[in-house]
C-alpha positions as a printed Julia matrix, in Angstrom:
623×3 Matrix{Float64}:
 -49.28   10.58   15.99
 -52.51   10.35   13.91
 -51.99    9.21   10.34
 -53.08   12.54    8.87
 -50.69   14.51   11.07
 -47.88   12.06   10.32
 -48.49   12.49    6.58
 -48.32   16.28    6.94
 -45.12   16.03    8.96
 -43.45   13.81    6.38
 -44.56   16.19    3.61
 -43.04   19.14    5.46
 -39.84   17.19    6.01
 -39.61   16.33    2.34
 -40.31   19.94    1.36
 -37.57   21.3     3.59
 -34.91   18.62    3.01
 -31.87   19.25    0.83
 -31.16   16.2    -1.31
 -28.41   15.23   -3.63
 -29.73   15.85   -7.15
 -29.48   12.2    -8.25
 -27.5    10.64   -5.48
 -28.95    7.75   -3.51
 -25.78    6.51   -1.85
 -22.2     7.49   -1.24
 -20.07    8.86   -4.05
 -17.95    6.13   -5.65
 -14.21    6.47   -5.13
 -12.28    3.77   -6.98
  -9.6     3.92   -4.28
 -12.12    2.59   -1.75
 -11.47   -1.14   -1.68
 -15.19   -1.85   -1.33
 -15.69   -0.72   -4.92
 -13.49   -3.55   -6.19
 -14.57   -6.84   -7.76
 -14.71   -9.77   -5.36
 -12.52  -12.83   -5.7
 -14.62  -15.63   -4.12
 -13.24  -17.6    -1.19
 -14.34  -20.04    1.51
 -13.95  -17.63    4.42
 -10.27  -16.99    4.97
  -8.64  -15.35    1.96
  -4.94  -14.74    1.42
  -2.38  -13.94   -1.27
  -4.53  -13.5    -4.4
  -1.88  -13.67   -7.12
  -2.55  -13.72  -10.84
  -0.9   -14.82  -14.08
  -2.33  -14.39  -17.56
  -2.74  -17.79  -19.22
  -1.96  -18.4   -22.87
  -5.67  -18.29  -23.73
  -5.95  -14.77  -22.25
  -7.71  -15.77  -19.04
  -6.51  -14.6   -15.65
  -5.57  -17.47  -13.35
  -5.72  -16.48   -9.68
  -4.28  -18.61   -6.89
  -5.48  -18.0    -3.35
  -5.01  -19.6     0.05
  -8.43  -20.12    1.6
 -10.34  -22.17    4.14
 -13.42  -22.15    6.37
 -11.59  -20.77    9.42
  -9.09  -18.04   10.15
  -5.47  -17.85    9.04
  -3.6   -21.0    10.02
  -6.72  -23.0    10.95
  -7.42  -26.55    9.81
  -8.88  -26.93    6.34
  -6.58  -24.25    4.9
  -5.7   -25.1     1.32
  -4.76  -23.7    -2.07
  -7.27  -23.16   -4.88
  -7.29  -21.39   -8.23
  -9.98  -19.67  -10.29
 -10.11  -18.34  -13.84
 -11.54  -15.05  -15.08
 -12.13  -14.09  -18.71
 -13.43  -10.58  -17.96
 -10.51   -9.05  -16.06
 -11.63  -10.11  -12.64
 -15.28   -9.1   -12.75
 -16.42  -12.71  -12.49
 -14.64  -15.94  -11.66
 -15.02  -19.65  -12.39
 -15.7   -22.18   -9.68
 -12.71  -22.95   -7.47
 -10.3   -25.65   -8.58
  -8.51  -27.4    -5.74
  -4.75  -27.52   -6.02
  -4.93  -29.33   -2.69
  -8.14  -30.51   -0.97
  -9.45  -28.9     2.21
  -9.56  -32.27    4.01
  -5.82  -32.9     3.63
  -2.81  -31.47    5.48
  -2.48  -27.7     5.39
  -1.49  -26.25    1.99
  -0.7   -22.56    2.03
   0.89  -19.45    0.55
   1.2   -20.14   -3.15
   2.95  -18.29   -5.97
   2.62  -18.86   -9.71
   5.14  -19.13  -12.54
   4.15  -19.32  -16.21
   6.92  -20.63  -18.46
   7.31  -19.7   -22.16
   5.59  -22.77  -23.6
   2.45  -22.05  -21.54
   2.7   -24.37  -18.53
   1.72  -22.75  -15.23
   3.45  -23.89  -12.06
   2.04  -23.32   -8.58
   4.49  -23.45   -5.62
   3.33  -23.6    -2.0
   3.9   -24.8     1.55
   2.59  -28.26    2.32
   2.36  -29.96    5.72
   3.06  -33.28    4.04
   4.01  -35.05    7.27
   0.8   -33.83    8.93
   2.83  -32.41   11.81
   0.38  -31.14   14.43
   2.63  -29.06   16.64
   6.02  -27.36   16.53
   8.39  -26.32   19.3
   7.94  -22.64   20.08
   9.51  -20.04   22.33
   8.41  -19.49   25.9
   6.75  -17.39   27.25
   5.04  -16.54   23.93
   3.8   -20.15   23.87
   3.13  -21.04   27.48
   3.55  -24.78   27.1
   6.3   -24.43   24.51
   4.25  -25.74   21.58
   2.91  -23.99   18.45
  -0.21  -25.61   17.01
  -0.37  -23.42   13.91
   1.54  -25.53   11.37
   1.1   -23.79    8.01
   4.61  -22.3     7.82
   6.7   -25.46    7.99
   7.02  -28.79    6.25
   7.79  -29.17    2.56
   7.95  -26.74   -0.34
   6.13  -28.31   -3.28
   4.6   -27.66   -6.67
   2.0   -28.85   -9.13
   1.45  -27.68  -12.69
  -1.25  -27.04  -15.28
  -0.96  -27.6   -19.02
  -4.49  -26.41  -19.8
  -4.32  -22.75  -18.72
  -5.24  -23.4   -15.11
  -8.37  -25.48  -15.73
  -6.87  -28.54  -14.0
  -3.74  -29.31  -11.98
  -1.42  -32.29  -12.03
  -2.37  -35.06   -9.64
   1.14  -35.64   -8.36
   2.84  -33.23   -5.99
   6.59  -32.62   -6.42
   9.01  -31.28   -3.81
  11.5   -28.48   -4.36
  14.68  -29.16   -2.37
  16.06  -26.27   -0.36
  19.61  -26.1     0.92
  20.27  -25.78    4.66
  21.25  -22.3     5.77
  22.52  -21.23    9.19
  18.99  -20.14   10.13
  17.71  -23.68    9.45
  20.46  -25.43   11.4
  19.86  -23.13   14.38
  16.13  -23.88   14.63
  14.58  -26.17   17.24
  14.98  -29.19   14.91
  18.47  -28.38   13.53
  16.94  -28.14   10.07
  15.32  -31.58   10.03
  12.01  -29.67    9.97
  12.24  -26.4     8.06
  10.21  -23.28    8.78
   9.39  -21.09    5.75
   6.74  -19.62    3.45
   6.55  -17.63    0.21
   4.75  -14.57   -1.13
   4.63  -12.45   -4.25
   5.87  -13.42   -7.66
   8.14  -16.05   -9.06
  10.11  -14.63  -11.99
  12.21  -15.53  -15.02
  15.76  -14.25  -15.44
  18.76  -15.36  -17.49
  16.89  -18.38  -18.9
  16.06  -19.67  -15.42
  13.06  -19.69  -13.13
  13.3   -18.16   -9.65
  10.95  -18.89   -6.76
  11.07  -16.64   -3.65
  11.34  -18.34   -0.26
  11.45  -16.83    3.22
  13.29  -18.92    5.78
  12.2   -18.71    9.43
  14.32  -19.31   12.52
  11.6   -19.9    15.1
   8.2   -19.05   16.53
   7.5   -16.72   19.45
   6.47  -13.12   20.0
   5.24  -11.75   16.67
   4.99  -15.37   15.4
   8.18  -15.45   13.29
  11.13  -14.53   15.5
  13.8   -14.36   12.78
  13.69  -14.58    9.0
  15.69  -14.05    5.82
  15.17  -14.39    2.08
  16.49  -16.79   -0.54
  15.5   -17.86   -4.04
  15.14  -21.36   -5.44
  16.55  -21.32   -8.97
  15.95  -23.85  -11.72
  18.05  -23.54  -14.86
  15.89  -25.92  -16.9
  12.3   -25.24  -15.79
  11.61  -23.07  -18.84
  12.0   -26.01  -21.22
  12.05  -29.29  -19.26
   8.57  -30.88  -19.14
   9.38  -33.79  -16.85
   9.03  -32.38  -13.31
  11.27  -35.12  -11.94
  14.15  -33.8   -14.04
  14.03  -30.19  -12.83
  17.29  -28.97  -11.28
  17.26  -26.67   -8.27
  19.82  -24.57   -6.37
  19.28  -22.27   -3.39
  20.77  -18.79   -3.75
  22.51  -16.68   -2.53
  25.67  -18.68   -2.12
  26.88  -19.27    1.43
  24.7   -19.93    4.46
  23.03  -16.54    4.94
  20.11  -15.12    3.03
  18.98  -11.53    2.52
  18.94   -9.92    5.96
  18.47   -6.42    7.35
  21.14   -3.73    7.0
  23.97   -3.81    9.52
  22.58   -3.06   12.98
  19.04   -3.95   11.93
  16.62   -6.35   13.54
  16.16  -10.11   13.06
  13.19   -9.88   10.66
  13.89   -9.74    6.9
  11.03  -11.37    5.03
   8.57  -11.33    2.13
  11.23  -10.45   -0.43
   9.86   -9.04   -3.69
  11.98   -9.08   -6.85
  12.18   -6.99  -10.03
  14.57   -7.5   -12.95
  16.08   -4.27  -14.31
  16.92   -3.5   -17.92
  20.64   -4.29  -17.5
  19.96   -7.67  -15.85
  20.4    -6.45  -12.28
  17.83   -7.74   -9.8
  16.2    -5.41   -7.27
  14.75   -6.87   -4.06
  12.68   -5.11   -1.37
  11.4    -6.67    1.86
   9.82   -5.95    5.21
  11.56   -5.57    8.57
  10.62   -4.49   12.09
  13.05   -1.57   11.89
  10.43    0.99   10.81
  11.71    0.95    7.22
  11.69   -1.62    4.45
  15.07   -2.88    3.22
  16.36   -3.38   -0.3
  19.36   -4.73   -2.16
  20.61   -5.28   -5.7
  22.17   -8.39   -7.21
  24.47   -8.01  -10.21
  24.95  -11.75  -10.78
  21.42  -13.1   -10.99
  20.86  -13.59   -7.26
  24.04  -15.53   -6.52
  25.18  -12.65   -4.28
  23.74   -9.33   -3.11
  25.03   -5.86   -2.36
  24.89   -4.78    1.31
  21.23   -4.08    2.14
  19.99   -0.55    2.76
  16.71    1.03    3.85
  14.37    2.34    1.15
  14.64    6.0     0.21
  12.85    8.49   -2.01
  14.79   10.02   -4.89
  15.36   13.11   -2.69
  17.27   10.95   -0.18
  14.69   10.81    2.62
  13.98    7.45    4.2
  10.66    5.77    3.44
   8.74    4.48    6.45
   7.07    1.11    6.51
   5.73   -1.34    9.15
   5.84   -5.16    9.18
   3.63   -5.6     6.14
   4.0    -6.84    2.59
   5.7    -4.2     0.42
   6.01   -5.27   -3.16
   7.64   -3.78   -6.24
   6.77   -4.51   -9.86
   8.36   -3.7   -13.18
   5.67   -2.52  -15.59
   5.49   -3.2   -19.29
   6.67    0.37  -19.98
   9.95   -0.33  -18.18
   9.0     1.75  -15.14
   8.26    0.54  -11.62
   5.61    0.68   -8.92
   6.07    0.08   -5.2
   3.31   -0.67   -2.64
   3.88    0.35    1.01
   2.16    2.01    3.99
   4.1     5.22    4.66
   4.55    5.19    8.43
   6.92    3.74   10.99
  10.48    4.87   11.56
  11.9     4.87   15.07
   8.38    4.66   16.53
   8.32    1.02   15.44
  12.04    0.34   15.72
  12.2     1.56   19.36
   8.85    0.13   20.5
   9.18   -2.51   23.24
   6.71   -4.74   21.35
   7.92   -3.96   17.86
   7.59   -7.56   16.68
   3.81   -7.35   17.03
   2.98   -3.63   16.93
   4.65   -3.44   13.51
   1.83   -5.52   11.97
  -0.68   -2.69   12.51
  -1.86    0.2    10.31
  -1.95   -1.2     6.78
  -4.66    1.28    5.72
  -4.35    3.28    3.55
  -2.02    1.86    0.93
   0.43    4.22   -0.74
   2.08    3.76   -4.11
   5.29    5.28   -5.5
   6.63    5.22   -9.02
  10.15    4.3   -10.0
  12.44    4.94  -12.96
  15.86    3.53  -13.69
  19.06    5.5   -13.24
  22.74    4.72  -13.63
  25.13    4.04  -10.76
  28.74    2.95  -10.48
  27.59   -0.66  -10.05
  24.77   -0.81  -12.59
  21.17    0.3   -12.91
  19.26    1.42   -9.81
  15.7     2.63   -9.25
  14.85    6.21   -8.22
  11.53    6.46   -6.39
   8.92    9.23   -6.52
   6.92   10.56   -3.6
   3.73    8.62   -2.81
   0.01    8.76   -3.51
  -2.8     7.03   -1.65
  -3.93    4.25   -3.97
  -6.36    2.18   -1.83
  -8.15    2.61    1.48
 -11.05    1.37    3.58
 -13.38    3.51    5.68
 -12.58    1.35    8.7
  -9.12    2.59    9.74
  -8.31   -0.7    11.5
  -8.88   -2.84    8.4
  -5.57   -4.21    7.1
  -5.13   -4.77    3.36
  -2.07   -6.48    2.0
  -0.49   -9.16   -0.25
  -1.17   -7.39   -3.54
  -0.45   -8.29   -7.11
  -0.26   -6.06  -10.18
  -1.86   -7.1   -13.47
  -1.48   -5.22  -16.75
  -3.95   -6.01  -19.49
  -4.42   -4.09  -22.75
  -2.82   -0.97  -21.32
  -4.91   -1.0   -18.15
  -3.63   -1.54  -14.6
  -5.2    -3.67  -11.88
  -4.26   -4.42   -8.27
  -5.4    -7.31   -6.12
  -5.44   -7.19   -2.32
  -6.9    -9.03    0.63
  -8.0    -8.23    4.17
  -7.63  -11.94    5.06
 -11.43  -12.14    4.81
 -12.26  -10.65    1.41
 -10.01  -10.46   -1.64
 -10.68   -8.04   -4.48
  -9.49   -6.74   -7.84
  -9.25   -2.98   -8.45
  -8.65   -1.13  -11.7
  -6.16    1.66  -11.04
  -6.3     5.11  -12.62
  -3.5     5.2   -15.18
  -3.37    8.98  -14.82
  -2.37    8.6   -11.18
   0.46    6.25  -12.15
   1.65    8.55  -14.91
   1.69   11.37  -12.38
   3.99    9.36  -10.12
   6.42    8.68  -12.96
   6.23   12.3   -14.14
   7.73   13.42  -10.82
  10.99   11.89  -12.06
  11.0    12.63  -15.79
  12.5    16.14  -15.63
   9.84   17.65  -17.89
   8.64   21.2   -17.27
   5.4    20.89  -15.26
   2.28   23.03  -15.46
   0.07   24.06  -12.56
  -3.2    22.18  -12.09
  -6.3    24.01  -13.3
  -9.02   21.44  -12.71
 -11.09   22.44   -9.67
  -9.36   25.81   -9.19
 -11.77   28.12   -7.34
  -9.54   31.0    -6.28
  -6.19   32.27   -7.53
  -4.47   35.31   -6.02
  -3.16   37.81   -6.74
  -4.9    38.6   -10.0
  -2.64   39.81  -12.83
  -1.53   43.37  -12.24
  -2.83   43.42   -8.66
  -1.21   43.2    -5.26
  -2.15   40.59   -2.68
  -5.37   41.68   -0.91
  -5.94   41.39    2.83
  -9.49   40.07    2.39
 -11.43   38.51   -0.44
 -14.81   36.9    -0.93
 -14.47   33.27    0.12
 -14.84   30.85   -2.77
 -17.48   28.1    -2.66
 -16.28   25.02   -0.82
 -17.42   21.43   -1.35
 -19.86   19.71    0.97
 -18.45   16.53    2.51
 -21.61   15.01    4.05
 -25.15   15.55    2.79
 -28.62   14.11    3.23
 -29.27   11.16    0.95
 -32.37    9.95   -0.88
 -32.46    6.77    1.18
 -35.7     5.96    2.93
 -34.14    6.93    6.26
 -32.8    10.23    4.82
 -29.42    9.36    6.31
 -26.09   10.84    5.32
 -24.36   10.38    1.98
 -20.58   10.65    2.05
 -19.64   12.75   -0.97
 -15.94   11.91   -0.52
 -15.15   15.52   -1.33
 -11.9    17.31   -0.75
 -10.07   20.58   -1.16
  -6.52   21.89   -1.28
  -4.99   25.18   -0.19
  -1.79   26.22   -1.94
   0.13   29.12   -0.42
   3.4    30.89   -1.01
   4.67   32.56    2.13
   7.74   34.23    3.61
   7.79   34.42    7.4
   9.8    36.99    9.31
   9.63   34.7    12.33
   8.35   31.24   13.15
   6.12   32.5    15.96
   2.94   30.43   16.18
  -0.47   31.91   15.49
   0.32   33.86   12.31
  -2.66   33.64    9.97
  -2.03   32.56    6.39
  -5.68   32.12    5.35
  -8.76   32.09    7.6
 -12.5    32.01    6.89
 -13.68   31.11   10.38
 -16.78   32.74   11.83
 -16.93   34.22   15.31
 -18.04   30.77   16.5
 -15.0    29.16   14.9
 -16.79   27.52   11.97
 -14.68   27.27    8.82
 -10.97   26.67    8.31
  -7.7    28.35    9.2
  -4.2    27.82    7.92
  -1.72   29.32   10.37
   1.72   28.91   11.86
   2.0    26.58   14.83
   4.61   25.62   17.46
   7.95   24.08   16.5
   8.1    25.89   13.18
   5.13   24.12   11.64
   1.99   25.08    9.75
  -1.37   23.86   11.02
  -4.72   23.41    9.32
  -7.82   23.76   11.53
 -11.15   22.44   10.24
 -14.41   23.23   12.07
 -17.92   22.6    10.75
 -19.72   23.78   13.88
 -19.98   20.24   15.26
 -16.52   18.74   14.85
 -13.06   20.27   14.99
 -10.04   18.69   13.37
  -6.45   19.87   13.14
  -3.23   18.6    11.69
   0.2    20.18   11.44
   3.09   19.82    9.03
   6.41   18.29   10.01
   8.86   20.5    11.87
  12.08   21.55   10.22
  10.78   22.64    6.82
  10.11   26.32    7.49
  12.88   28.89    7.82
  12.47   32.59    8.62
  12.96   35.1     5.81
  12.84   32.41    3.16
  10.09   31.79    0.61
   8.14   28.58    1.06
   5.49   26.78   -0.94
   2.81   24.94    1.03
   0.0    22.67   -0.12
  -2.44   21.47    2.54
  -4.84   18.84    1.22
  -8.01   17.48    2.81
  -8.93   14.23    1.05
 -12.49   13.12    1.86
 -11.99    9.66    0.39
  -9.63    8.15    2.97
 -10.32   11.1     5.37
  -6.65   12.11    5.38
  -4.89   15.47    5.68
  -1.46   15.89    4.08
   1.08   18.7     3.84
   3.54   19.15    1.0
   6.12   21.85    1.7
   8.55   22.97   -1.0
   7.67   19.92   -3.04
   8.17   17.37   -0.26
   5.38   15.35    1.33
   5.54   15.45    5.11
   6.15   11.85    6.26
   6.74   12.46    9.97
  10.52   12.22   10.1
  11.85   11.36   13.53
   9.19   13.53   15.18
   6.15   11.29   14.71
   5.17    7.95   13.25
   2.67    9.41   10.78
   3.29   12.5     8.65
  -0.32   12.37    7.49
  -3.37   12.62    9.76
  -6.97   11.49    9.79
  -9.98   13.75   10.25
 -13.48   13.03   11.57
 -15.53   11.02    9.03
 -18.59   13.09   10.05
 -16.92   16.37    9.05
 -19.33   18.35    6.85
 -17.02   20.8     5.15
 -14.95   24.02    5.4
 -17.62   26.6     4.62
 -17.41   29.44    7.14
 -17.54   33.21    6.89
 -18.25   34.77    3.5
 -14.99   36.69    3.82
 -11.59   35.01    3.57
  -8.9    36.82    5.58
  -5.32   36.64    4.31
  -2.13   37.15    6.3
   0.68   39.57    5.45
   3.16   36.71    4.94
   1.17   35.44    1.98
   2.38   36.29   -1.54
   0.19   33.89   -3.57
  -2.8    31.66   -2.9
  -4.74   29.03   -4.78
  -7.74   27.15   -3.46
  -9.01   24.02   -5.21
 -12.44   22.5    -4.7
 -10.94   19.02   -4.82
  -8.02   17.18   -3.27
  -4.84   17.66   -5.25
  -2.74   14.58   -5.75
   0.79   14.53   -4.43
   2.1    14.67   -7.99
  -0.05   17.71   -8.78
   1.09   19.55   -5.67
   4.72   18.86   -6.57
   4.11   20.0   -10.16
   2.55   23.24   -8.86
   5.64   23.85   -6.74
   7.98   23.27   -9.67
   5.86   25.42  -11.97
   5.57   28.38   -9.59
């Protein structure tokens, strides 16, 4: 094309283009992990855990190395931050990269300011371990970062340097150790999460392993290493250690559960009880309470919401934390159930789908045995645009009333400030206060006072999800928009195809909320180029009964959720996922200028943003 003609063509393009007013890139969503602050590493990046030092700095320990997980050169380092994770000091080696593997560290700060770091160490430089056939064809495992010796070093200068000498923590033989390929002479184990202080003693979590095969660890259980004098004794050689619980069995799955019970996470309740939650391959995480400081544990159960429904979770870290306000938070992934438990390859398939991350809030309640935790329904707290990315091994940091989460994808670790309003919403689900309906973003509310429900109405304006950017290539900008439809209905039958709300054009462009097979409600989204649909769980809707439905399209993580009568659809026994993904190229729900309403509808609200789970539940309670 001649230059003059090309100039005219570009001018015409610019004149006709629709740009974001001042937007040059995608809208920022703080839940997107790529908006977080980086924690530097050497390549591999795992378990970024933080304590606040006595001088106010954050001290972060991380397992890193130039290769992938388990490769040579893997070692433990720490860094300090004095600006809440925005920037970090140079790495300080706890162990050098040219020594035996050092891995999977947790921190404990004692009252007089010393910081301990506990970790796996391949002290004997063992280069292979007996493994199960056929998972290991020749019977040998060459990844050696989950065996050896459990050791510690310490810092008396707020994490700026670490003691030169390494000290071992003795661990008592359990049945799982004596049954391994070395009869306990070599122990298999690792640790995650937080060490903690309770009853004037220090507790270090440890996860014992029975062997290596399909899914890497073939059996596991949890114990704690307890020192009754670590809070005051400064001579590391004089520290006393016991392995709890008593007996020769650690925390395992509930009766009838599988052989995996690992990555135990502990919280101390206000009455001195200890709560522990951990991952399994049963499709649900397990939990237990100890009423005697970890010496013994109540029979384990699977995690449940306060309404009694089981929580779903794969084989991924799921941690709980007690916050400074005395309430609790719990990190998990909200899918699984029998679809993992009954899978022929459940040991390995259960590692998948750690994106997005969901968070629930907890408050204490009384029981016949002591305090327990009641858990809210969940919110999406973090996500990545790549649905296969796996984020895990978090830590929670509170600083000056603000909340931060760390996480890692095994390649990049980050710090994220979390919206305190979202957390307060989780806790408010359980506080019994009278809720009010959300008003922010409300674009349509029917019927109007003194009016009956119309059959048609002018469609409200809907958000645009994808729009042309100001980039030099004029490519798309993801506005990370969303919307929610709230409906009150009463169905005479559960026949599919009954319209609740529909703005679709003759070509099908727009959205429709309608009844679907198996007594469900389905949301159809069509922008003229893509069509997406997702249905609620079966079993919620009953004929001739009033129901409250909130269908939410969240353009951050690209997820559709249904909340029916105040309960988030989590899939039940019908499907692994109660929430569904929609096409990331979806442009929005704008369709016909007229919105058609079904005769089963008694009230309707449409929001030009995605309601949070807590808001949808509050709307239901306030109706």
